[in-house]
N, C-alpha and C positions, 0 to 999 in steps of 0.2 A: 236824139229825137225826143220831143216833148209830147206827153200823153194829153190828148184833148177829149176823146170820146164825144165828139160834137155831131149832132144829126145833120145830114146833108141831103140835098136833092140830087138824084142820080138818073142818068140815062144809061141803060144797060141792055144787052141782048142775052138771050138764054139759049144754050145748046139743046139738042133734042132730048138729052137725058136730064134737063132741068137745071144745069149749072149756070149761074149768072156770070157775065163778063162785063166789067165796067167800061164805059166808053168816055163819058165826061160827067162832071158834077159841078154843082153850084153850092157855095157856102157863104154865109153872112160874115162880114168882117166886123171888128169891134165898133167901127164908125157907121154901122148899119148899111154899108154898101155891099154889093154881092161880087164875088170873085168866081169866074168860070174857069175850070181847069180841065184840059183834055188829057186823058190817060194815054201817055205815049207808049208805055211798055209795062207789062205785068211780069215782074221779076220772079215771084213765087206765089203759090196758092196752097192753102191748107185749110183743114177744118178743125175747130176746137170747140170746147164747151166753156162758157163763161157764166158762172153762177147758175149752172144747169141748163142754160140756153145754148143750142147748137148755133155756131156762127161760122161763116166762111170768111177767111182772112186773105186779103190780097195785098202783097207787097208790090207797090207800083213805083214808076219813075216818070216824072214830067218836068217840064220847064214851067216854074211858077214865078211870076213877076221877074222874068229874065234870068233866073237861077235854076239850074238843074237840081231837083230834089228827089229824095226817096221818101215814101210815106206809106202808111198802112190804112187800108179801108176794111171795114167789117160789115158783113151783111148778116143780119139776124134772120134766120130762116123762119122762125115761128111767126114773126110780125111783119116780115118783108121790109124792114127798115135798114137804111144804110147809115154808117157812121164813119167820120174821119177819126181814126183812133190815134195815130201818131203822125207828127209832121216835124 
């Protein structure tokens, strides 16, 4: 997997205790087109600190451009921003 740490637009729902669950996201391609990816399955979820910032890490699986891929999404708790970390 290649590390990107690219900001993305996310649609997510939150549980009653405030834990986010990613549903689908949109990211910009190098040719300035956008790609929408539906999160098919969350394989693992954990919390980590990156440079002192608390982040939720989601290891997910989806079909991207016809190929089944595993990737990592990160949710920065303090700023409420989502990132595509690895693809």
